[in-house]
MIVEX-144821 format. One line per 4 residues: their letters; for each residue x, y, z of C-alpha. Coordinates in steps of 0.25 Angstrom, whole numbers, plus 5000, padded with zeros to 4 digits. Example, Ala and Ser with C-alpha at 12.3 -4.5 7.8 and 13.67 -1.06 7.14 Angstrom:
# residues 2
as) 5049,4982,5031; 5055,4996,5029
***
This chain:
# residues 105
mtis) 5000,5000,5000; 5005,5014,4997; 5004,5025,5006; 4993,5032,4998
evll) 4985,5019,5000; 4987,5018,5015; 4983,5033,5016; 4970,5030,5008
vaga) 4967,5018,5017; 4970,5026,5030; 4961,5037,5025; 4950,5028,5022
amlv) 4951,5021,5035; 4951,5034,5042; 4938,5038,5036; 4932,5025,5040
agiv) 4937,5027,5054; 4930,5040,5055; 4917,5034,5052; 4918,5021,5061
vpgw) 4926,5026,5073; 4916,5029,5084; 4916,5041,5092; 4916,5041,5108
dtar) 4912,5050,5119; 4923,5058,5126; 4922,5067,5138; 4920,5079,5129
lprr) 4914,5074,5116; 4902,5065,5112; 4904,5053,5104; 4898,5060,5091
avkr) 4908,5071,5092; 4920,5062,5094; 4915,5054,5082; 4914,5066,5074
rlyw) 4928,5070,5077; 4933,5056,5073; 4926,5056,5060; 4931,5069,5055
aatg) 4945,5067,5060; 4945,5053,5053; 4939,5060,5041; 4950,5070,5040
agvv) 4961,5060,5043; 4955,5051,5032; 4954,5062,5022; 4969,5066,5024
llvl) 4973,5052,5023; 4965,5050,5010; 4972,5063,5004; 4985,5058,5007
gglp) 4982,5045,5001; 4978,5051,4988; 4990,5059,4986; 4998,5062,4977
dlrs) 4985,5063,4969; 4979,5075,4974; 4965,5073,4967; 4964,5059,4973
sial) 4967,5065,4987; 4957,5076,4986; 4946,5066,4980; 4949,5056,4992
aaaa) 4948,5067,5002; 4935,5073,4996; 4928,5059,4995; 4932,5056,5010
lilm) 4927,5069,5015; 4914,5068,5007; 4912,5054,5012; 4915,5057,5026
tgwa) 4907,5070,5027; 4895,5062,5020; 4896,5051,5030; 4897,5061,5042
yfrt) 4884,5068,5037; 4876,5056,5033; 4880,5046,5044; 4885,5054,5056
pnik) 4885,5066,5065; 4899,5070,5062; 4897,5083,5055; 4896,5094,5065
iggr) 4898,5108,5060; 4896,5120,5070; 4891,5111,5081; 4880,5106,5072
ihsa) 4880,5091,5067; 4876,5089,5052; 4871,5075,5048; 4861,5070,5039
dppm) 4855,5062,5050; 4846,5071,5059; 4849,5063,5072; 4864,5064,5070
repd) 4863,5080,5070; 4860,5080,5085; 4870,5086,5093; 4881,5078,5099
ppag) 4877,5072,5113; 4886,5076,5125; 4899,5070,5128; 4898,5056,5135
m) 4884,5052,5129
***
């Protein structure tokens, strides 16, 4: 395997990890907030790995990054409460638009 292939596989694995790794309660943050942060951190890391794996072909790198961002944003909107902008949760599913529960619940 070349380094590019390793980076592409690692990027894809990071995106999948962002979807499947559950959140957990902390003293300050509820489970949904932790999951949201894990999701977007894994998405960011996965996109960076995909861009690096697509190099030196810049067009492939940009296409991989755009596809990953579109897919992860779509997943977040239609399946999760992971899009929170300005304190408001955006989701296609009305029950997921409810505010985060207090920490420890």
